[in-house]
All heavy atoms as a GROMACS GRO file, in nm:
protein
  609
    1MET      N    1   6.209  16.474  21.957
    1MET     CA    2   6.231  16.610  21.920
    1MET      C    3   6.113  16.693  21.970
    1MET      O    4   6.126  16.803  22.018
    1MET     CB    5   6.251  16.626  21.772
    1MET     CG    6   6.303  16.762  21.736
    1MET     SD    7   6.349  16.790  21.568
    1MET     CE    8   6.440  16.648  21.521
    2ARG      N    9   5.997  16.638  21.949
    2ARG     CA   10   5.872  16.706  21.998
    2ARG      C   11   5.873  16.734  22.144
    2ARG      O   12   5.837  16.843  22.187
    2ARG     CB   13   5.746  16.624  21.954
    2ARG     CG   14   5.614  16.682  21.999
    2ARG     CD   15   5.587  16.816  21.930
    2ARG     NE   16   5.472  16.875  21.977
    2ARG     CZ   17   5.356  16.881  21.911
    2ARG    NH1   18   5.345  16.822  21.798
    2ARG    NH2   19   5.252  16.937  21.965
    3SER      N   20   5.913  16.630  22.224
    3SER     CA   21   5.918  16.655  22.369
    3SER      C   22   6.020  16.760  22.408
    3SER      O   23   5.992  16.841  22.499
    3SER     CB   24   5.957  16.520  22.436
    3SER     OG   25   5.857  16.423  22.419
    4LEU      N   26   6.130  16.762  22.340
    4LEU     CA   27   6.226  16.871  22.365
    4LEU      C   28   6.172  17.003  22.329
    4LEU      O   29   6.186  17.100  22.409
    4LEU     CB   30   6.357  16.850  22.283
    4LEU     CG   31   6.446  16.728  22.323
    4LEU    CD1   32   6.548  16.700  22.228
    4LEU    CD2   33   6.501  16.751  22.462
    5GLN      N   34   6.100  17.019  22.219
    5GLN     CA   35   6.040  17.149  22.187
    5GLN      C   36   5.933  17.186  22.284
    5GLN      O   37   5.925  17.302  22.325
    5GLN     CB   38   5.979  17.132  22.049
    5GLN     CG   39   6.086  17.126  21.940
    5GLN     CD   40   6.027  17.098  21.798
    5GLN    OE1   41   5.914  17.052  21.787
    5GLN    NE2   42   6.106  17.119  21.696
    6ASP      N   43   5.853  17.090  22.330
    6ASP     CA   44   5.750  17.114  22.430
    6ASP      C   45   5.810  17.167  22.561
    6ASP      O   46   5.747  17.241  22.632
    6ASP     CB   47   5.659  16.995  22.458
    6ASP     CG   48   5.570  16.959  22.338
    6ASP    OD1   49   5.554  17.043  22.250
    6ASP    OD2   50   5.520  16.846  22.337
    7ALA      N   51   5.928  17.122  22.594
    7ALA     CA   52   5.998  17.164  22.719
    7ALA      C   53   6.087  17.283  22.698
    7ALA      O   54   6.167  17.318  22.780
    7ALA     CB   55   6.084  17.046  22.773
    8ASN      N   56   6.072  17.348  22.578
    8ASN     CA   57   6.153  17.466  22.547
    8ASN      C   58   6.305  17.438  22.550
    8ASN      O   59   6.386  17.527  22.594
    8ASN     CB   60   6.115  17.584  22.633
    8ASN     CG   61   5.981  17.638  22.598
    8ASN    OD1   62   5.940  17.641  22.488
    8ASN    ND2   63   5.906  17.680  22.702
    9ILE      N   64   6.342  17.317  22.514
    9ILE     CA   65   6.484  17.286  22.494
    9ILE      C   66   6.516  17.296  22.351
    9ILE      O   67   6.462  17.217  22.272
    9ILE     CB   68   6.514  17.148  22.555
    9ILE    CG1   69   6.477  17.143  22.705
    9ILE    CG2   70   6.657  17.109  22.531
    9ILE    CD1   71   6.486  17.004  22.771
   10GLN      N   72   6.605  17.392  22.319
   10GLN     CA   73   6.631  17.416  22.178
   10GLN      C   74   6.730  17.315  22.114
   10GLN      O   75   6.830  17.281  22.171
   10GLN     CB   76   6.689  17.555  22.164
   10GLN     CG   77   6.590  17.665  22.202
   10GLN     CD   78   6.650  17.801  22.187
   10GLN    OE1   79   6.772  17.819  22.186
   10GLN    NE2   80   6.565  17.903  22.177
   11VAL      N   81   6.691  17.272  21.996
   11VAL     CA   82   6.770  17.179  21.912
   11VAL      C   83   6.827  17.262  21.799
   11VAL      O   84   6.748  17.328  21.730
   11VAL     CB   85   6.686  17.063  21.866
   11VAL    CG1   86   6.766  16.976  21.767
   11VAL    CG2   87   6.629  16.978  21.978
   12PRO      N   88   6.948  17.268  21.772
   12PRO     CA   89   7.061  17.204  21.831
   12PRO      C   90   7.137  17.292  21.930
   12PRO      O   91   7.249  17.256  21.974
   12PRO     CB   92   7.156  17.178  21.713
   12PRO     CG   93   7.136  17.299  21.630
   12PRO     CD   94   6.988  17.338  21.646
   13GLU      N   95   7.083  17.403  21.969
   13GLU     CA   96   7.155  17.494  22.057
   13GLU      C   97   7.192  17.432  22.192
   13GLU      O   98   7.304  17.445  22.243
   13GLU     CB   99   7.079  17.625  22.086
   13GLU     CG  100   7.070  17.714  21.960
   13GLU     CD  101   6.970  17.666  21.853
   13GLU    OE1  102   6.890  17.578  21.885
   13GLU    OE2  103   6.975  17.727  21.746
   14ARG      N  104   7.095  17.355  22.249
   14ARG     CA  105   7.122  17.285  22.377
   14ARG      C  106   7.144  17.137  22.362
   14ARG      O  107   7.216  17.077  22.440
   14ARG     CB  108   7.000  17.309  22.473
   14ARG     CG  109   7.033  17.414  22.577
   14ARG     CD  110   6.912  17.432  22.669
   14ARG     NE  111   6.920  17.346  22.787
   14ARG     CZ  112   6.818  17.329  22.868
   14ARG    NH1  113   6.711  17.392  22.859
   14ARG    NH2  114   6.835  17.257  22.980
   15VAL      N  115   7.073  17.077  22.272
   15VAL     CA  116   7.085  16.932  22.249
   15VAL      C  117   7.092  16.906  22.103
   15VAL      O  118   7.014  16.960  22.026
   15VAL     CB  119   6.953  16.860  22.307
   15VAL    CG1  120   6.957  16.711  22.274
   15VAL    CG2  121   6.942  16.879  22.453
   16SER      N  122   7.189  16.822  22.066
   16SER     CA  123   7.201  16.778  21.922
   16SER      C  124   7.136  16.638  21.916
   16SER      O  125   7.150  16.557  22.008
   16SER     CB  126   7.348  16.764  21.886
   16SER     OG  127   7.408  16.890  21.874
   17LEU      N  128   7.066  16.613  21.806
   17LEU     CA  129   7.000  16.487  21.784
   17LEU      C  130   7.046  16.428  21.655
   17LEU      O  131   7.061  16.499  21.552
   17LEU     CB  132   6.851  16.502  21.779
   17LEU     CG  133   6.773  16.542  21.908
   17LEU    CD1  134   6.628  16.560  21.884
   17LEU    CD2  135   6.799  16.436  22.011
   18ILE      N  136   7.065  16.291  21.653
   18ILE     CA  137   7.097  16.222  21.535
   18ILE      C  138   7.004  16.098  21.530
   18ILE      O  139   6.996  16.023  21.629
   18ILE     CB  140   7.241  16.178  21.533
   18ILE    CG1  141   7.335  16.301  21.529
   18ILE    CG2  142   7.270  16.086  21.407
   18ILE    CD1  143   7.485  16.267  21.530
   19GLY      N  144   6.938  16.078  21.418
   19GLY     CA  145   6.861  15.962  21.397
   19GLY      C  146   6.936  15.852  21.328
   19GLY      O  147   7.058  15.863  21.303
   20PHE      N  148   6.868  15.740  21.299
   20PHE     CA  149   6.934  15.625  21.238
   20PHE      C  150   6.852  15.580  21.121
   20PHE      O  151   6.731  15.569  21.123
   20PHE     CB  152   6.952  15.513  21.336
   20PHE     CG  153   7.034  15.398  21.280
   20PHE    CD1  154   7.171  15.412  21.276
   20PHE    CD2  155   6.972  15.282  21.236
   20PHE    CE1  156   7.250  15.305  21.229
   20PHE    CE2  157   7.046  15.180  21.187
   20PHE     CZ  158   7.184  15.194  21.181
   21ASN      N  159   6.920  15.559  21.007
   21ASN     CA  160   6.873  15.501  20.882
   21ASN      C  161   6.792  15.598  20.794
   21ASN      O  162   6.716  15.557  20.710
   21ASN     CB  163   6.779  15.371  20.910
   21ASN     CG  164   6.789  15.278  20.793
   21ASN    OD1  165   6.881  15.282  20.711
   21ASN    ND2  166   6.692  15.195  20.781
   22ASP      N  167   6.808  15.719  20.811
   22ASP     CA  168   6.763  15.828  20.723
   22ASP      C  169   6.622  15.806  20.672
   22ASP      O  170   6.600  15.796  20.550
   22ASP     CB  171   6.860  15.844  20.604
   22ASP     CG  172   6.834  15.981  20.534
   22ASP    OD1  173   6.788  16.075  20.595
   22ASP    OD2  174   6.867  15.987  20.416
   23SER      N  175   6.524  15.799  20.763
   23SER     CA  176   6.387  15.787  20.716
   23SER      C  177   6.340  15.913  20.636
   23SER      O  178   6.403  16.018  20.652
   23SER     CB  179   6.298  15.768  20.843
   23SER     OG  180   6.283  15.889  20.911
   24ASN      N  181   6.239  15.896  20.557
   24ASN     CA  182   6.192  16.009  20.478
   24ASN      C  183   6.155  16.125  20.557
   24ASN      O  184   6.164  16.239  20.519
   24ASN     CB  185   6.079  15.966  20.392
   24ASN     CG  186   6.118  15.866  20.286
   24ASN    OD1  187   6.232  15.873  20.240
   24ASN    ND2  188   6.026  15.781  20.244
   25VAL      N  189   6.102  16.104  20.682
   25VAL     CA  190   6.054  16.209  20.771
   25VAL      C  191   6.171  16.296  20.821
   25VAL      O  192   6.152  16.417  20.845
   25VAL     CB  193   5.984  16.149  20.891
   25VAL    CG1  194   5.942  16.249  20.992
   25VAL    CG2  195   5.863  16.066  20.848
   26ALA      N  196   6.294  16.247  20.826
   26ALA     CA  197   6.409  16.317  20.878
   26ALA      C  198   6.430  16.451  20.811
   26ALA      O  199   6.469  16.548  20.871
   26ALA     CB  200   6.533  16.232  20.870
   27ARG      N  201   6.399  16.462  20.681
   27ARG     CA  202   6.425  16.588  20.613
   27ARG      C  203   6.315  16.690  20.634
   27ARG      O  204   6.341  16.805  20.616
   27ARG     CB  205   6.421  16.562  20.456
   27ARG     CG  206   6.540  16.483  20.410
   27ARG     CD  207   6.520  16.440  20.274
   27ARG     NE  208   6.541  16.296  20.281
   27ARG     CZ  209   6.532  16.211  20.184
   27ARG    NH1  210   6.499  16.254  20.067
   27ARG    NH2  211   6.559  16.085  20.204
   28TYR      N  212   6.198  16.648  20.678
   28TYR     CA  213   6.079  16.730  20.681
   28TYR      C  214   6.043  16.782  20.821
   28TYR      O  215   5.963  16.870  20.832
   28TYR     CB  216   5.964  16.666  20.609
   28TYR     CG  217   5.999  16.634  20.468
   28TYR    CD1  218   6.017  16.502  20.430
   28TYR    CD2  219   6.022  16.734  20.374
   28TYR    CE1  220   6.045  16.467  20.299
   28TYR    CE2  221   6.056  16.701  20.246
   28TYR     CZ  222   6.069  16.573  20.205
   28TYR     OH  223   6.104  16.535  20.080
   29VAL      N  224   6.101  16.722  20.929
   29VAL     CA  225   6.073  16.770  21.062
   29VAL      C  226   6.153  16.900  21.084
   29VAL      O  227   6.245  16.931  21.009
   29VAL     CB  228   6.110  16.668  21.174
   29VAL    CG1  229   6.021  16.548  21.156
   29VAL    CG2  230   6.254  16.630  21.165
   30TYR      N  231   6.119  16.975  21.182
   30TYR     CA  232   6.195  17.102  21.212
   30TYR      C  233   6.247  17.090  21.346
   30TYR      O  234   6.175  17.068  21.442
   30TYR     CB  235   6.104  17.224  21.199
   30TYR     CG  236   6.186  17.349  21.228
   30TYR    CD1  237   6.269  17.402  21.129
   30TYR    CD2  238   6.188  17.406  21.354
   30TYR    CE1  239   6.346  17.517  21.155
   30TYR    CE2  240   6.261  17.522  21.381
   30TYR     CZ  241   6.340  17.571  21.279
   30TYR     OH  242   6.420  17.679  21.302
   31PRO      N  243   6.379  17.112  21.360
   31PRO     CA  244   6.479  17.124  21.253
   31PRO      C  245   6.499  16.988  21.191
   31PRO      O  246   6.481  16.886  21.254
   31PRO     CB  247   6.598  17.174  21.327
   31PRO     CG  248   6.589  17.129  21.472
   31PRO     CD  249   6.441  17.120  21.497
   32ALA      N  250   6.545  16.989  21.062
   32ALA     CA  251   6.569  16.871  20.991
   32ALA      C  252   6.671  16.783  21.066
   32ALA      O  253   6.767  16.830  21.122
   32ALA     CB  254   6.626  16.907  20.856
   33LEU      N  255   6.639  16.654  21.074
   33LEU     CA  256   6.718  16.564  21.164
   33LEU      C  257   6.839  16.507  21.096
   33LEU      O  258   6.830  16.447  20.987
   33LEU     CB  259   6.619  16.440  21.200
   33LEU     CG  260   6.677  16.338  21.296
   33LEU    CD1  261   6.703  16.403  21.431
   33LEU    CD2  262   6.578  16.229  21.310
   34SER      N  263   6.955  16.528  21.158
   34SER     CA  264   7.075  16.462  21.112
   34SER      C  265   7.058  16.312  21.136
   34SER      O  266   6.983  16.266  21.219
   34SER     CB  267   7.194  16.512  21.196
   34SER     OG  268   7.222  16.648  21.170
   35THR      N  269   7.124  16.234  21.053
   35THR     CA  270   7.099  16.084  21.064
   35THR      C  271   7.218  16.011  21.014
   35THR      O  272   7.307  16.059  20.944
   35THR     CB  273   6.975  16.049  20.974
   35THR    OG1  274   6.944  15.913  21.001
   35THR    CG2  275   6.996  16.076  20.830
   36ILE      N  276   7.224  15.882  21.053
   36ILE     CA  277   7.322  15.793  21.010
   36ILE      C  278   7.252  15.706  20.904
   36ILE      O  279   7.147  15.646  20.930
   36ILE     CB  280   7.373  15.694  21.120
   36ILE    CG1  281   7.438  15.774  21.230
   36ILE    CG2  282   7.467  15.591  21.066
   36ILE    CD1  283   7.561  15.846  21.202
   37GLN      N  284   7.310  15.696  20.784
   37GLN     CA  285   7.252  15.618  20.675
   37GLN      C  286   7.324  15.488  20.663
   37GLN      O  287   7.450  15.490  20.667
   37GLN     CB  288   7.259  15.696  20.542
   37GLN     CG  289   7.194  15.630  20.430
   37GLN     CD  290   7.201  15.715  20.300
   37GLN    OE1  291   7.314  15.756  20.268
   37GLN    NE2  292   7.088  15.733  20.236
   38VAL      N  293   7.254  15.377  20.654
   38VAL     CA  294   7.317  15.245  20.644
   38VAL      C  295   7.262  15.176  20.523
   38VAL      O  296   7.141  15.198  20.481
   38VAL     CB  297   7.292  15.164  20.772
   38VAL    CG1  298   7.146  15.134  20.788
   38VAL    CG2  299   7.374  15.036  20.770
   39ASP      N  300   7.341  15.098  20.451
   39ASP     CA  301   7.298  15.019  20.333
   39ASP      C  302   7.213  14.901  20.383
   39ASP      O  303   7.268  14.795  20.411
   39ASP     CB  304   7.419  14.974  20.254
   39ASP     CG  305   7.385  14.903  20.129
   39ASP    OD1  306   7.266  14.875  20.105
   39ASP    OD2  307   7.476  14.880  20.047
   40THR      N  308   7.080  14.924  20.391
   40THR     CA  309   6.992  14.816  20.443
   40THR      C  310   6.986  14.699  20.348
   40THR      O  311   6.964  14.583  20.399
   40THR     CB  312   6.851  14.876  20.469
   40THR    OG1  313   6.802  14.935  20.347
   40THR    CG2  314   6.851  14.971  20.584
   41GLU      N  315   7.011  14.717  20.225
   41GLU     CA  316   7.013  14.606  20.130
   41GLU      C  317   7.131  14.511  20.161
   41GLU      O  318   7.113  14.387  20.168
   41GLU     CB  319   7.019  14.654  19.983
   41GLU     CG  320   7.000  14.540  19.884
   41GLU     CD  321   6.993  14.589  19.740
   41GLU    OE1  322   6.919  14.688  19.713
   41GLU    OE2  323   7.060  14.529  19.660
   42ALA      N  324   7.246  14.570  20.185
   42ALA     CA  325   7.363  14.491  20.220
   42ALA      C  326   7.342  14.419  20.355
   42ALA      O  327   7.376  14.304  20.377
   42ALA     CB  328   7.488  14.575  20.225
   43LEU      N  329   7.283  14.496  20.451
   43LEU     CA  330   7.254  14.441  20.583
   43LEU      C  331   7.164  14.316  20.576
   43LEU      O  332   7.195  14.211  20.632
   43LEU     CB  333   7.186  14.550  20.667
   43LEU     CG  334   7.165  14.521  20.817
   43LEU    CD1  335   7.298  14.499  20.889
   43LEU    CD2  336   7.088  14.633  20.876
   44GLY      N  337   7.058  14.325  20.492
   44GLY     CA  338   6.969  14.215  20.473
   44GLY      C  339   7.033  14.094  20.404
   44GLY      O  340   7.013  13.981  20.441
   45SER      N  341   7.114  14.122  20.304
   45SER     CA  342   7.183  14.020  20.229
   45SER      C  343   7.281  13.946  20.318
   45SER      O  344   7.285  13.820  20.318
   45SER     CB  345   7.253  14.084  20.107
   45SER     OG  346   7.327  13.985  20.039
   46ILE      N  347   7.360  14.016  20.399
   46ILE     CA  348   7.458  13.953  20.489
   46ILE      C  349   7.383  13.868  20.591
   46ILE      O  350   7.417  13.756  20.620
   46ILE     CB  351   7.545  14.059  20.548
   46ILE    CG1  352   7.642  14.119  20.445
   46ILE    CG2  353   7.626  14.003  20.662
   46ILE    CD1  354   7.712  14.240  20.489
   47GLY      N  355   7.274  13.924  20.644
   47GLY     CA  356   7.196  13.854  20.745
   47GLY      C  357   7.137  13.729  20.690
   47GLY      O  358   7.142  13.619  20.755
   48LEU      N  359   7.085  13.735  20.568
   48LEU     CA  360   7.033  13.609  20.507
   48LEU      C  361   7.137  13.509  20.485
   48LEU      O  362   7.119  13.384  20.508
   48LEU     CB  363   6.961  13.647  20.372
   48LEU     CG  364   6.896  13.533  20.300
   48LEU    CD1  365   6.789  13.469  20.390
   48LEU    CD2  366   6.836  13.582  20.168
   49ASN      N  367   7.254  13.551  20.434
   49ASN     CA  368   7.368  13.456  20.414
   49ASN      C  369   7.408  13.389  20.542
   49ASN      O  370   7.433  13.269  20.543
   49ASN     CB  371   7.486  13.523  20.348
   49ASN     CG  372   7.463  13.562  20.202
   49ASN    OD1  373   7.381  13.503  20.141
   49ASN    ND2  374   7.530  13.669  20.159
   50LEU      N  375   7.417  13.467  20.650
   50LEU     CA  376   7.452  13.406  20.781
   50LEU      C  377   7.347  13.303  20.826
   50LEU      O  378   7.378  13.198  20.882
   50LEU     CB  379   7.469  13.515  20.881
   50LEU     CG  380   7.594  13.605  20.862
   50LEU    CD1  381   7.590  13.721  20.957
   50LEU    CD2  382   7.723  13.526  20.890
   51LEU      N  383   7.224  13.336  20.807
   51LEU     CA  384   7.113  13.249  20.844
   51LEU      C  385   7.118  13.116  20.763
   51LEU      O  386   7.106  13.006  20.825
   51LEU     CB  387   6.976  13.315  20.819
   51LEU     CG  388   6.853  13.230  20.855
   51LEU    CD1  389   6.850  13.189  20.997
   51LEU    CD2  390   6.728  13.307  20.808
   52VAL      N  391   7.142  13.124  20.635
   52VAL     CA  392   7.157  13.006  20.555
   52VAL      C  393   7.272  12.919  20.598
   52VAL      O  394   7.263  12.795  20.608
   52VAL     CB  395   7.165  13.044  20.404
   52VAL    CG1  396   7.205  12.922  20.319
   52VAL    CG2  397   7.036  13.103  20.352
   53GLU      N  398   7.385  12.982  20.631
   53GLU     CA  399   7.501  12.912  20.678
   53GLU      C  400   7.463  12.836  20.807
   53GLU      O  401   7.503  12.716  20.824
   53GLU     CB  402   7.618  13.005  20.708
   53GLU     CG  403   7.691  13.050  20.580
   53GLU     CD  404   7.802  13.141  20.613
   53GLU    OE1  405   7.858  13.142  20.726
   53GLU    OE2  406   7.844  13.223  20.522
   54ARG      N  407   7.394  12.901  20.897
   54ARG     CA  408   7.362  12.830  21.021
   54ARG      C  409   7.263  12.716  20.996
   54ARG      O  410   7.272  12.613  21.060
   54ARG     CB  411   7.286  12.932  21.119
   54ARG     CG  412   7.386  13.026  21.178
   54ARG     CD  413   7.348  13.043  21.323
   54ARG     NE  414   7.462  13.120  21.381
   54ARG     CZ  415   7.506  13.096  21.500
   54ARG    NH1  416   7.456  13.007  21.578
   54ARG    NH2  417   7.607  13.165  21.550
   55MET      N  418   7.166  12.736  20.911
   55MET     CA  419   7.069  12.631  20.879
   55MET      C  420   7.141  12.515  20.810
   55MET      O  421   7.095  12.398  20.828
   55MET     CB  422   6.959  12.691  20.785
   55MET     CG  423   6.869  12.786  20.856
   55MET     SD  424   6.754  12.871  20.748
   55MET     CE  425   6.653  12.732  20.697
   56ASP      N  426   7.248  12.536  20.741
   56ASP     CA  427   7.324  12.426  20.676
   56ASP      C  428   7.417  12.361  20.775
   56ASP      O  429   7.493  12.268  20.746
   56ASP     CB  430   7.409  12.482  20.560
   56ASP     CG  431   7.321  12.514  20.441
   56ASP    OD1  432   7.205  12.466  20.432
   56ASP    OD2  433   7.372  12.593  20.350
   57GLY      N  434   7.423  12.408  20.902
   57GLY     CA  435   7.503  12.345  21.006
   57GLY      C  436   7.642  12.404  21.016
   57GLY      O  437   7.726  12.353  21.089
   58ASN      N  438   7.670  12.512  20.943
   58ASN     CA  439   7.803  12.576  20.943
   58ASN      C  440   7.806  12.684  21.053
   58ASN      O  441   7.803  12.800  21.023
   58ASN     CB  442   7.840  12.636  20.806
   58ASN     CG  443   7.841  12.534  20.697
   58ASN    OD1  444   7.875  12.419  20.724
   58ASN    ND2  445   7.801  12.574  20.577
   59VAL      N  446   7.812  12.639  21.178
   59VAL     CA  447   7.804  12.738  21.287
   59VAL      C  448   7.938  12.808  21.304
   59VAL      O  449   7.945  12.928  21.317
   59VAL     CB  450   7.764  12.668  21.420
   59VAL    CG1  451   7.768  12.761  21.534
   59VAL    CG2  452   7.629  12.607  21.402
   60GLY      N  453   8.049  12.737  21.292
   60GLY     CA  454   8.182  12.798  21.297
   60GLY      C  455   8.207  12.894  21.406
   60GLY      O  456   8.137  12.902  21.509
   61ILE      N  457   8.314  12.975  21.387
   61ILE     CA  458   8.355  13.080  21.485
   61ILE      C  459   8.271  13.206  21.464
   61ILE      O  460   8.218  13.228  21.358
   61ILE     CB  461   8.505  13.100  21.482
   61ILE    CG1  462   8.548  13.159  21.341
   61ILE    CG2  463   8.586  12.978  21.506
   61ILE    CD1  464   8.688  13.208  21.337
   62THR      N  465   8.275  13.286  21.566
   62THR     CA  466   8.208  13.415  21.559
   62THR      C  467   8.267  13.503  21.453
   62THR      O  468   8.396  13.503  21.438
   62THR     CB  469   8.215  13.486  21.696
   62THR    OG1  470   8.152  13.398  21.794
   62THR    CG2  471   8.140  13.617  21.696
   63GLN      N  472   8.186  13.579  21.381
   63GLN     CA  473   8.237  13.665  21.275
   63GLN      C  474   8.211  13.809  21.315
   63GLN      O  475   8.109  13.843  21.371
   63GLN     CB  476   8.167  13.637  21.145
   63GLN     CG  477   8.186  13.497  21.090
   63GLN     CD  478   8.110  13.478  20.961
   63GLN    OE1  479   8.099  13.572  20.882
   63GLN    NE2  480   8.054  13.361  20.942
   64ASN      N  481   8.298  13.894  21.280
   64ASN     CA  482   8.277  14.044  21.290
   64ASN      C  483   8.254  14.091  21.154
   64ASN      O  484   8.334  14.074  21.063
   64ASN     CB  485   8.400  14.113  21.348
   64ASN     CG  486   8.420  14.090  21.496
   64ASN    OD1  487   8.319  14.076  21.568
   64ASN    ND2  488   8.546  14.077  21.539
   65ILE      N  489   8.137  14.157  21.136
   65ILE     CA  490   8.097  14.209  21.005
   65ILE      C  491   8.074  14.354  21.021
   65ILE      O  492   8.003  14.404  21.108
   65ILE     CB  493   7.971  14.134  20.954
   65ILE    CG1  494   8.001  13.989  20.942
   65ILE    CG2  495   7.920  14.197  20.824
   65ILE    CD1  496   7.877  13.901  20.911
   66SER      N  497   8.131  14.431  20.924
   66SER     CA  498   8.111  14.578  20.922
   66SER      C  499   8.036  14.617  20.794
   66SER      O  500   8.066  14.563  20.686
   66SER     CB  501   8.253  14.651  20.924
   66SER     OG  502   8.317  14.618  21.041
   67ILE      N  503   7.946  14.708  20.811
   67ILE     CA  504   7.870  14.763  20.699
   67ILE      C  505   7.894  14.915  20.702
   67ILE      O  506   7.885  14.978  20.805
   67ILE     CB  507   7.717  14.730  20.710
   67ILE    CG1  508   7.697  14.578  20.699
   67ILE    CG2  509   7.644  14.798  20.599
   67ILE    CD1  510   7.561  14.529  20.720
   68ALA      N  511   7.925  14.969  20.586
   68ALA     CA  512   7.950  15.112  20.573
   68ALA      C  513   7.827  15.195  20.613
   68ALA      O  514   7.716  15.156  20.587
   68ALA     CB  515   7.993  15.149  20.431
   69THR      N  516   7.857  15.305  20.682
   69THR     CA  517   7.747  15.401  20.708
   69THR      C  518   7.797  15.537  20.672
   69THR      O  519   7.910  15.556  20.641
   69THR     CB  520   7.725  15.402  20.866
   69THR    OG1  521   7.844  15.435  20.932
   69THR    CG2  522   7.667  15.271  20.916
   70ARG      N  523   7.702  15.631  20.665
   70ARG     CA  524   7.737  15.765  20.625
   70ARG      C  525   7.659  15.864  20.714
   70ARG      O  526   7.538  15.846  20.736
   70ARG     CB  527   7.696  15.786  20.477
   70ARG     CG  528   7.725  15.925  20.425
   70ARG     CD  529   7.710  15.928  20.278
   70ARG     NE  530   7.568  15.919  20.237
   70ARG     CZ  531   7.495  16.021  20.186
   70ARG    NH1  532   7.550  16.133  20.157
   70ARG    NH2  533   7.367  16.005  20.157
   71LEU      N  534   7.723  15.963  20.770
   71LEU     CA  535   7.663  16.067  20.843
   71LEU      C  536   7.603  16.173  20.754
   71LEU      O  537   7.676  16.231  20.670
   71LEU     CB  538   7.755  16.132  20.946
   71LEU     CG  539   7.709  16.253  21.021
   71LEU    CD1  540   7.587  16.216  21.111
   71LEU    CD2  541   7.819  16.314  21.107
   72ILE      N  542   7.478  16.198  20.767
   72ILE     CA  543   7.410  16.306  20.693
   72ILE      C  544   7.382  16.418  20.788
   72ILE      O  545   7.291  16.404  20.876
   72ILE     CB  546   7.281  16.260  20.625
   72ILE    CG1  547   7.317  16.139  20.528
   72ILE    CG2  548   7.214  16.370  20.547
   72ILE    CD1  549   7.196  16.076  20.468
   73LYS      N  550   7.457  16.524  20.786
   73LYS     CA  551   7.438  16.638  20.878
   73LYS      C  552   7.326  16.727  20.823
   73LYS      O  553   7.322  16.771  20.715
   73LYS     CB  554   7.566  16.718  20.890
   73LYS     CG  555   7.669  16.650  20.974
   73LYS     CD  556   7.784  16.748  20.999
   73LYS     CE  557   7.885  16.681  21.095
   73LYS     NZ  558   7.991  16.775  21.128
   74ARG      N  559   7.232  16.753  20.918
   74ARG     CA  560   7.126  16.848  20.892
   74ARG      C  561   7.118  16.946  21.007
   74ARG      O  562   7.217  16.966  21.082
   74ARG     CB  563   6.988  16.769  20.870
   74ARG     CG  564   6.997  16.684  20.745
   74ARG     CD  565   6.858  16.631  20.710
   74ARG     NE  566   6.862  16.550  20.591
   74ARG     CZ  567   6.850  16.418  20.594
   74ARG    NH1  568   6.830  16.349  20.706
   74ARG    NH2  569   6.847  16.351  20.483
   75GLU      N  570   7.007  17.008  21.022
   75GLU     CA  571   6.994  17.122  21.121
   75GLU      C  572   6.987  17.075  21.269
   75GLU      O  573   6.998  17.159  21.358
   75GLU     CB  574   6.873  17.204  21.088
   75GLU     CG  575   6.875  17.264  20.951
   75GLU     CD  576   6.745  17.314  20.905
   75GLU    OE1  577   6.642  17.284  20.967
   75GLU    OE2  578   6.739  17.382  20.801
   76SER      N  579   6.970  16.946  21.299
   76SER     CA  580   6.950  16.907  21.440
   76SER      C  581   7.081  16.890  21.516
   76SER      O  582   7.083  16.853  21.625
   76SER     CB  583   6.868  16.774  21.448
   76SER     OG  584   6.944  16.667  21.391
   77THR      N  585   7.197  16.911  21.446
   77THR     CA  586   7.326  16.905  21.510
   77THR      C  587   7.408  17.027  21.480
   77THR      O  588   7.395  17.086  21.371
   77THR     CB  589   7.407  16.780  21.461
   77THR    OG1  590   7.411  16.781  21.321
   77THR    CG2  591   7.347  16.654  21.514
   78LYS      N  592   7.489  17.070  21.578
   78LYS     CA  593   7.576  17.182  21.550
   78LYS      C  594   7.684  17.138  21.456
   78LYS      O  595   7.734  17.029  21.464
   78LYS     CB  596   7.641  17.233  21.676
   78LYS     CG  597   7.541  17.313  21.763
   78LYS     CD  598   7.609  17.370  21.880
   78LYS     CE  599   7.512  17.454  21.957
   78LYS     NZ  600   7.573  17.526  22.068
   79LYS      N  601   7.730  17.231  21.375
   79LYS     CA  602   7.832  17.192  21.274
   79LYS      C  603   7.970  17.229  21.315
   79LYS      O  604   7.996  17.313  21.389
   79LYS     CB  605   7.796  17.258  21.138
   79LYS     CG  606   7.661  17.197  21.095
   79LYS     CD  607   7.631  17.239  20.956
   79LYS     CE  608   7.494  17.180  20.927
   79LYS     NZ  609   7.450  17.160  20.802
   0.00000   0.00000   0.00000
């Protein structure tokens, strides 16, 4: 975002930006950064369970796992 501002490229008028994982900084930069929020606790728990399964020799078939996300719209995207 800083590089865009330095180049006089306006956010969100010319470029919309979306971050990932809703860091604390996202609310306080200007313009406030829209972001995708993910349940990192669930992500870690699922990852650990998969690792334990592999370590136990349960390699099995490939799994598709989905974790819910939420879009938090702020000032860095047009509405």
